[in-house]
C-alpha positions, 0 to 999 in steps of 0.5 A, a space after each residue: 644705126 647698126 652701131 646702136 643695134 650692136 651696142 644694144 646687143 652687147 649690152 644685153 649679153 653683158 646683162 646675161 653674163 652678169 646674171 650668169 655670174 650671179 647664178 654661179 656665185 649663188 650655186 657655189 654658196 649653196 654648194 658650200 652650205 650643203 657641204 657644211 651640212 653634210 660635214 655636220 650631220 655625219 658625226 651627229 648621225 653616228 652619235 645618235 645611232 650610238 645613243 640609240 644602241 646605248 638606250 636599247 642596251 640599258 632598256 634590256 638590262 633594266 627589263 632583266 633587273 626588273 624580272 630578277 626582283 619580281 617587278 613585271 611591267 608587261 
């Protein structure tokens, strides 16, 4: 009878251990995905910021040209 109880407890511990392994594996996968996202987003954020600066510069230059030729978009 005691042997069966110990065997049952051992089985439950094994199930818990297996579940822990699944959680750890899943967290590792999620961590890897997040690292990939950060690696991809870093350059994209810099690229967008650069394009926004260029667009702002082009808008300023266009406004100057419009003022010089007498086109007023106010």
